[in-house]
Every structure is written in structure tokens, then in C-alpha cells.
N, CA and C atoms as a LAMMPS dump frame, in Angstrom:
ITEM: TIMESTEP
0
ITEM: NUMBER OF ATOMS
393
ITEM: BOX BOUNDS ff ff ff
-5.0000000000000000e+02 5.0000000000000000e+02
-5.0000000000000000e+02 5.0000000000000000e+02
-5.0000000000000000e+02 5.0000000000000000e+02
ITEM: ATOMS id mol type element x y z
1 1 1 N 32.684 -1.054 14.765
2 1 2 C 32.143 -2.336 14.326
3 1 3 C 30.681 -2.155 13.898
4 2 1 N 30.347 -2.614 12.727
5 2 2 C 28.977 -2.487 12.223
6 2 3 C 28.094 -3.588 12.795
7 3 1 N 26.854 -3.225 13.046
8 3 2 C 25.893 -4.231 13.489
9 3 3 C 25.178 -4.77 12.261
10 4 1 N 24.899 -6.043 12.272
11 4 2 C 24.203 -6.647 11.14
12 4 3 C 22.75 -6.197 11.151
13 5 1 N 22.285 -5.731 10.026
14 5 2 C 20.89 -5.347 9.891
15 5 3 C 20.133 -6.568 9.398
16 6 1 N 19.051 -6.903 10.116
17 6 2 C 18.252 -8.062 9.744
18 6 3 C 17.613 -7.828 8.379
19 7 1 N 17.729 -8.801 7.528
20 7 2 C 17.121 -8.692 6.2
21 7 3 C 15.598 -8.754 6.33
22 8 1 N 14.933 -7.852 5.646
23 8 2 C 13.473 -7.782 5.673
24 8 3 C 12.93 -8.732 4.609
25 9 1 N 12.288 -9.811 5.07
26 9 2 C 11.731 -10.797 4.142
27 9 3 C 10.211 -10.841 4.171
28 10 1 N 9.624 -10.392 5.279
29 10 2 C 8.166 -10.43 5.42
30 10 3 C 7.664 -9.081 5.926
31 11 1 N 6.365 -8.895 5.827
32 11 2 C 5.779 -7.667 6.358
33 11 3 C 5.95 -7.621 7.874
34 12 1 N 5.873 -8.759 8.536
35 12 2 C 6.124 -8.787 9.982
36 12 3 C 7.533 -8.288 10.295
37 13 1 N 8.525 -8.751 9.537
38 13 2 C 9.91 -8.272 9.734
39 13 3 C 9.961 -6.755 9.61
40 14 1 N 9.287 -6.237 8.594
41 14 2 C 9.301 -4.797 8.345
42 14 3 C 8.673 -4.05 9.524
43 15 1 N 7.471 -4.439 9.896
44 15 2 C 6.728 -3.733 10.943
45 15 3 C 7.438 -3.819 12.297
46 16 1 N 7.997 -4.976 12.608
47 16 2 C 8.598 -5.186 13.927
48 16 3 C 9.86 -4.389 14.185
49 17 1 N 10.396 -3.72 13.187
50 17 2 C 11.6 -2.913 13.398
51 17 3 C 11.285 -1.522 13.955
52 18 1 N 9.995 -1.179 14.058
53 18 2 C 9.594 0.167 14.466
54 18 3 C 9.084 0.213 15.9
55 19 1 N 9.073 1.42 16.492
56 19 2 C 8.489 1.594 17.831
57 19 3 C 6.991 1.276 17.798
58 20 1 N 6.435 0.967 18.967
59 20 2 C 5.038 0.525 19.066
60 20 3 C 4.026 1.461 18.408
61 21 1 N 4.185 2.771 18.557
62 21 2 C 3.222 3.717 17.994
63 21 3 C 3.167 3.596 16.46
64 22 1 N 4.32 3.452 15.845
65 22 2 C 4.373 3.309 14.382
66 22 3 C 3.903 1.913 13.982
67 23 1 N 4.309 0.899 14.748
68 23 2 C 3.852 -0.475 14.481
69 23 3 C 2.339 -0.536 14.398
70 24 1 N 1.664 0.094 15.362
71 24 2 C 0.203 0.006 15.395
72 24 3 C -0.423 0.661 14.164
73 25 1 N 0.143 1.779 13.698
74 25 2 C -0.376 2.44 12.495
75 25 3 C -0.141 1.565 11.258
76 26 1 N 1.038 0.967 11.168
77 26 2 C 1.34 0.075 10.041
78 26 3 C 0.413 -1.136 10.047
79 27 1 N 0.147 -1.682 11.224
80 27 2 C -0.752 -2.842 11.328
81 27 3 C -2.183 -2.471 10.948
82 28 1 N -2.609 -1.262 11.309
83 28 2 C -3.955 -0.806 10.931
84 28 3 C -4.089 -0.741 9.413
85 29 1 N -3.071 -0.211 8.769
86 29 2 C -3.094 -0.12 7.304
87 29 3 C -3.075 -1.519 6.699
88 30 1 N -2.212 -2.371 7.226
89 30 2 C -2.114 -3.758 6.737
90 30 3 C -3.466 -4.461 6.835
91 31 1 N -4.124 -4.324 7.977
92 31 2 C -5.415 -4.977 8.198
93 31 3 C -6.473 -4.451 7.218
94 32 1 N -6.491 -3.139 7.002
95 32 2 C -7.453 -2.537 6.067
96 32 3 C -7.22 -3.038 4.644
97 33 1 N -5.951 -3.143 4.25
98 33 2 C -5.634 -3.617 2.897
99 33 3 C -6.05 -5.08 2.747
100 34 1 N -5.723 -5.9 3.759
101 34 2 C -6.094 -7.327 3.71
102 34 3 C -7.604 -7.503 3.555
103 35 1 N -8.359 -6.695 4.3
104 35 2 C -9.818 -6.795 4.246
105 35 3 C -10.35 -6.335 2.885
106 36 1 N -9.76 -5.294 2.327
107 36 2 C -10.2 -4.761 1.034
108 36 3 C -9.735 -5.611 -0.147
109 37 1 N -8.651 -6.356 0.054
110 37 2 C -8.096 -7.192 -1.025
111 37 3 C -7.782 -8.586 -0.467
112 38 1 N -8.819 -9.349 -0.112
113 38 2 C -8.601 -10.634 0.567
114 38 3 C -7.836 -11.677 -0.248
115 39 1 N -7.828 -11.543 -1.569
116 39 2 C -7.11 -12.516 -2.402
117 39 3 C -5.662 -12.111 -2.668
118 40 1 N -5.293 -10.927 -2.225
119 40 2 C -3.934 -10.427 -2.462
120 40 3 C -2.931 -11.136 -1.554
121 41 1 N -1.705 -11.181 -2.019
122 41 2 C -0.603 -11.81 -1.295
123 41 3 C 0.305 -10.73 -0.731
124 42 1 N 0.763 -10.952 0.496
125 42 2 C 1.714 -10.024 1.102
126 42 3 C 3.107 -10.289 0.539
127 43 1 N 3.798 -9.225 0.16
128 43 2 C 5.167 -9.338 -0.357
129 43 3 C 5.982 -8.147 0.14
130 44 1 N 7.284 -8.284 0.035
131 44 2 C 8.177 -7.143 0.221
132 44 3 C 8.701 -6.819 -1.17
133 45 1 N 8.487 -5.581 -1.593
134 45 2 C 8.924 -5.152 -2.916
135 45 3 C 9.586 -3.78 -2.761
136 46 1 N 10.749 -3.619 -3.327
137 46 2 C 11.519 -2.38 -3.163
138 46 3 C 11.752 -2.061 -1.687
139 47 1 N 11.862 -3.104 -0.87
140 47 2 C 12.117 -2.931 0.559
141 47 3 C 10.913 -2.487 1.364
142 48 1 N 9.735 -2.485 0.74
143 48 2 C 8.514 -2.026 1.421
144 48 3 C 7.457 -3.13 1.426
145 49 1 N 6.577 -3.095 2.432
146 49 2 C 5.425 -3.999 2.411
147 49 3 C 4.532 -3.665 1.219
148 50 1 N 4.025 -4.701 0.591
149 50 2 C 3.14 -4.514 -0.559
150 50 3 C 2.136 -5.654 -0.599
151 51 1 N 1.054 -5.408 -1.29
152 51 2 C 0.054 -6.444 -1.523
153 51 3 C -0.082 -6.613 -3.021
154 52 1 N 0.016 -7.867 -3.449
155 52 2 C 0.043 -8.18 -4.873
156 52 3 C -1.102 -9.118 -5.213
157 53 1 N -1.78 -8.831 -6.315
158 53 2 C -2.768 -9.751 -6.846
159 53 3 C -2.194 -10.259 -8.168
160 54 1 N -2.521 -9.637 -9.273
161 54 2 C -1.859 -9.973 -10.532
162 54 3 C -0.58 -9.142 -10.64
163 55 1 N -0.704 -7.896 -10.224
164 55 2 C 0.436 -6.986 -10.096
165 55 3 C 0.348 -6.397 -8.696
166 56 1 N 1.345 -5.624 -8.293
167 56 2 C 1.274 -4.997 -6.978
168 56 3 C 0.113 -4.002 -6.963
169 57 1 N -0.725 -4.129 -5.948
170 57 2 C -1.872 -3.232 -5.786
171 57 3 C -1.453 -1.952 -5.081
172 58 1 N -0.862 -2.107 -3.903
173 58 2 C -0.447 -0.968 -3.077
174 58 3 C 0.806 -1.334 -2.285
175 59 1 N 1.565 -0.303 -1.952
176 59 2 C 2.707 -0.403 -1.047
177 59 3 C 2.414 0.51 0.139
178 60 1 N 3.085 0.258 1.262
179 60 2 C 3.042 1.219 2.36
180 60 3 C 4.372 1.134 3.106
181 61 1 N 4.73 2.23 3.783
182 61 2 C 6.014 2.266 4.479
183 61 3 C 6.023 3.404 5.493
184 62 1 N 6.86 3.257 6.498
185 62 2 C 7.011 4.309 7.502
186 62 3 C 8.104 5.268 7.068
187 63 1 N 7.801 6.551 7.139
188 63 2 C 8.784 7.601 6.902
189 63 3 C 9.131 8.257 8.229
190 64 1 N 9.946 9.275 8.175
191 64 2 C 10.367 9.952 9.408
192 64 3 C 9.185 10.577 10.152
193 65 1 N 8.293 11.239 9.417
194 65 2 C 7.162 11.935 10.036
195 65 3 C 5.805 11.512 9.483
196 66 1 N 5.798 10.452 8.705
197 66 2 C 4.549 10.031 8.072
198 66 3 C 4.568 8.542 7.753
199 67 1 N 3.397 8.041 7.407
200 67 2 C 3.264 6.71 6.811
201 67 3 C 2.98 6.972 5.344
202 68 1 N 3.793 6.398 4.482
203 68 2 C 3.577 6.536 3.058
204 68 3 C 2.671 5.428 2.557
205 69 1 N 1.736 5.78 1.709
206 69 2 C 0.827 4.823 1.074
207 69 3 C 0.972 5.052 -0.415
208 70 1 N 1.294 3.997 -1.144
209 70 2 C 1.651 4.115 -2.556
210 70 3 C 0.709 3.256 -3.409
211 71 1 N -0.4 3.845 -3.874
212 71 2 C -1.388 3.083 -4.63
213 71 3 C -1.274 3.21 -6.147
214 72 1 N -0.185 3.708 -6.668
215 72 2 C 0.027 4.034 -8.083
216 72 3 C -0.67 5.367 -8.408
217 73 1 N -0.403 5.956 -9.561
218 73 2 C -0.906 7.311 -9.85
219 73 3 C -2.428 7.495 -9.988
220 74 1 N -3.118 6.584 -10.643
221 74 2 C -4.541 6.826 -10.954
222 74 3 C -5.411 7.093 -9.717
223 75 1 N -5.277 6.318 -8.632
224 75 2 C -6.106 6.613 -7.453
225 75 3 C -5.855 7.997 -6.853
226 76 1 N -4.653 8.52 -7.015
227 76 2 C -4.349 9.861 -6.508
228 76 3 C -5.251 10.88 -7.227
229 77 1 N -5.456 10.674 -8.52
230 77 2 C -6.336 11.55 -9.301
231 77 3 C -7.812 11.308 -8.98
232 78 1 N -8.197 10.047 -8.957
233 78 2 C -9.601 9.688 -8.74
234 78 3 C -10.1 10.151 -7.364
235 79 1 N -9.253 10.043 -6.356
236 79 2 C -9.65 10.394 -4.986
237 79 3 C -9.063 11.74 -4.54
238 80 1 N -8.762 12.615 -5.478
239 80 2 C -8.085 13.881 -5.159
240 80 3 C -8.833 14.733 -4.133
241 81 1 N -10.146 14.773 -4.206
242 81 2 C -10.914 15.571 -3.234
243 81 3 C -10.761 15.006 -1.825
244 82 1 N -10.844 13.683 -1.705
245 82 2 C -10.72 13.047 -0.395
246 82 3 C -9.285 13.109 0.145
247 83 1 N -8.336 13.315 -0.745
248 83 2 C -6.921 13.382 -0.36
249 83 3 C -6.433 14.813 -0.169
250 84 1 N -7.326 15.781 -0.281
251 84 2 C -6.941 17.197 -0.222
252 84 3 C -6.193 17.578 1.059
253 85 1 N -6.47 16.907 2.162
254 85 2 C -5.82 17.223 3.441
255 85 3 C -4.45 16.57 3.605
256 86 1 N -4.022 15.791 2.619
257 86 2 C -2.762 15.053 2.727
258 86 3 C -1.783 15.482 1.644
259 87 1 N -0.529 15.358 1.957
260 87 2 C 0.502 15.621 0.956
261 87 3 C 0.513 14.433 -0.003
262 88 1 N 0.432 14.736 -1.298
263 88 2 C 0.449 13.676 -2.309
264 88 3 C 1.459 14.03 -3.398
265 89 1 N 1.866 13.018 -4.126
266 89 2 C 2.667 13.205 -5.334
267 89 3 C 2.09 12.25 -6.371
268 90 1 N 2.771 12.056 -7.457
269 90 2 C 2.241 11.262 -8.569
270 90 3 C 1.649 9.912 -8.125
271 91 1 N 2.327 9.179 -7.275
272 91 2 C 1.825 7.866 -6.865
273 91 3 C 1.889 7.629 -5.372
274 92 1 N 1.991 8.713 -4.584
275 92 2 C 2.185 8.552 -3.144
276 92 3 C 1.285 9.481 -2.336
277 93 1 N 0.934 8.993 -1.155
278 93 2 C 0.153 9.767 -0.189
279 93 3 C 0.908 9.705 1.131
280 94 1 N 0.997 10.831 1.822
281 94 2 C 1.641 10.854 3.134
282 94 3 C 0.589 11.089 4.213
283 95 1 N 0.516 10.146 5.16
284 95 2 C -0.348 10.281 6.318
285 95 3 C 0.543 10.665 7.5
286 96 1 N 0.407 11.903 8.025
287 96 2 C 1.27 12.34 9.124
288 96 3 C 1.149 11.421 10.345
289 97 1 N 2.273 11.172 11.006
290 97 2 C 2.279 10.293 12.176
291 97 3 C 1.474 10.863 13.338
292 98 1 N 1.329 12.172 13.402
293 98 2 C 0.619 12.786 14.519
294 98 3 C -0.895 12.899 14.29
295 99 1 N -1.378 12.289 13.207
296 99 2 C -2.815 12.306 12.92
297 99 3 C -3.32 10.873 12.753
298 100 1 N -4.634 10.743 12.875
299 100 2 C -5.276 9.436 12.709
300 100 3 C -5.17 8.99 11.245
301 101 1 N -4.886 7.71 11.032
302 101 2 C -4.822 7.153 9.674
303 101 3 C -6.262 7.025 9.141
304 102 1 N -6.548 7.528 7.934
305 102 2 C -7.901 7.427 7.367
306 102 3 C -8.144 6.024 6.784
307 103 1 N -8.431 5.096 7.68
308 103 2 C -8.55 3.682 7.299
309 103 3 C -9.632 3.456 6.239
310 104 1 N -10.76 4.136 6.351
311 104 2 C -11.827 3.964 5.349
312 104 3 C -11.337 4.378 3.963
313 105 1 N -10.529 5.423 3.896
314 105 2 C -9.983 5.883 2.616
315 105 3 C -8.945 4.89 2.086
316 106 1 N -8.108 4.362 2.961
317 106 2 C -7.128 3.332 2.558
318 106 3 C -7.869 2.147 1.958
319 107 1 N -8.941 1.74 2.607
320 107 2 C -9.751 0.614 2.126
321 107 3 C -10.376 0.916 0.77
322 108 1 N -10.947 2.095 0.63
323 108 2 C -11.601 2.507 -0.616
324 108 3 C -10.595 2.53 -1.782
325 109 1 N -9.418 3.078 -1.531
326 109 2 C -8.385 3.146 -2.566
327 109 3 C -7.896 1.742 -2.928
328 110 1 N -7.745 0.889 -1.928
329 110 2 C -7.303 -0.489 -2.187
330 110 3 C -8.342 -1.234 -3.027
331 111 1 N -9.613 -1.061 -2.707
332 111 2 C -10.674 -1.712 -3.499
333 111 3 C -10.655 -1.213 -4.943
334 112 1 N -10.404 0.08 -5.107
335 112 2 C -10.27 0.652 -6.447
336 112 3 C -9.133 -0.036 -7.194
337 113 1 N -7.996 -0.238 -6.513
338 113 2 C -6.84 -0.879 -7.14
339 113 3 C -7.12 -2.345 -7.474
340 114 1 N -7.88 -3.043 -6.642
341 114 2 C -8.259 -4.437 -6.923
342 114 3 C -9.058 -4.481 -8.218
343 115 1 N -10.025 -3.58 -8.35
344 115 2 C -10.854 -3.522 -9.567
345 115 3 C -10.001 -3.182 -10.789
346 116 1 N -9.123 -2.206 -10.625
347 116 2 C -8.241 -1.791 -11.717
348 116 3 C -7.333 -2.953 -12.154
349 117 1 N -6.802 -3.671 -11.193
350 117 2 C -5.927 -4.814 -11.464
351 117 3 C -6.689 -5.923 -12.197
352 118 1 N -7.91 -6.188 -11.774
353 118 2 C -8.741 -7.216 -12.393
354 118 3 C -9.067 -6.84 -13.84
355 119 1 N -9.414 -5.567 -14.069
356 119 2 C -9.73 -5.103 -15.426
357 119 3 C -8.518 -5.225 -16.35
358 120 1 N -7.349 -4.925 -15.832
359 120 2 C -6.126 -5.049 -16.624
360 120 3 C -5.877 -6.508 -17.004
361 121 1 N -6.087 -7.419 -16.06
362 121 2 C -5.905 -8.843 -16.338
363 121 3 C -6.873 -9.307 -17.43
364 122 1 N -8.115 -8.869 -17.344
365 122 2 C -9.105 -9.256 -18.358
366 122 3 C -8.715 -8.734 -19.741
367 123 1 N -8.228 -7.501 -19.803
368 123 2 C -7.772 -6.93 -21.081
369 123 3 C -6.609 -7.734 -21.648
370 124 1 N -5.686 -8.117 -20.768
371 124 2 C -4.524 -8.9 -21.225
372 124 3 C -4.963 -10.255 -21.759
373 125 1 N -5.904 -10.907 -21.067
374 125 2 C -6.403 -12.203 -21.517
375 125 3 C -7.137 -12.078 -22.849
376 126 1 N -7.926 -11.018 -22.992
377 126 2 C -8.661 -10.782 -24.244
378 126 3 C -7.686 -10.562 -25.388
379 127 1 N -6.608 -9.837 -25.138
380 127 2 C -5.593 -9.587 -26.158
381 127 3 C -4.893 -10.853 -26.612
382 128 1 N -4.668 -11.785 -25.684
383 128 2 C -4.003 -13.052 -26.02
384 128 3 C -4.912 -13.945 -26.869
385 129 1 N -6.221 -13.878 -26.623
386 129 2 C -7.176 -14.707 -27.379
387 129 3 C -7.228 -14.274 -28.856
388 130 1 N -6.995 -12.998 -29.118
389 130 2 C -7.048 -12.493 -30.489
390 130 3 C -5.856 -12.965 -31.311
391 131 1 N -4.76 -13.275 -30.666
392 131 2 C -3.535 -13.68 -31.389
393 131 3 C -3.557 -15.106 -31.825
């Protein structure tokens, strides 16, 4: 007999499904993102917690041995030196569960994404005025 899996509708739903040690790391990341992007809205997108302003700024999620932070590709390049100690791919960063989460870096990357998102919105508005 299968057990019903609770549908994840909020970031609280997502975080509360994990053991306390992982919950606390997810909450730390959530708090840092909220502080860095106070106007952003919490959403679940692709089954993961995300913060959205005009577009999604960042996603985060728990993996088997890490917390994934997904800020899109550009911040991975811009902050490559600061991310040298972490496994990264085109748009993802892995923070190992057995190490401290670099909250200041999460905040810095989120602020970068807020600025990037705002600049994109301004470009889109400028483009519409020309038409």
C-alpha cells in the first residue's frame, strides 16, 4: 500500500519534510535570501523553494549530501573565485551538508541577482516604450 505524499505548496512544506539538521540549514539560506531580497516573493517552482521578484532570483533545495543553491549561470561566473571551494555547474552550487553554509556568499549572490533582475525589467520597459 502506498502512502500519500503531501503536496509541497509552500517553502514551509518543503523544509518541514527534512530532519532537523537539514531544516536548520535550509532555514538559514531562506533567511539570508529574504534579507538580501526583501521584496521577493516565496514560491515553489520545479518542486523547489524559490524567491521571485520579476523573475525567479534563486532556488535552493536539499540533496542527498548537499544543499543546492541555484542562482542562474551568471553569478557562478561572477563569483567563481569565492565559489572555488564548492562544486558548481552552469547554474548550480553545492554546499556540502557536513560544512558550514556560507551565508554571506548566499546573500551577496542573491543581491547580485536582485540587481540583475531589476536591470532586465528596466530594459524590457525601455524596449516597450520604443514600440
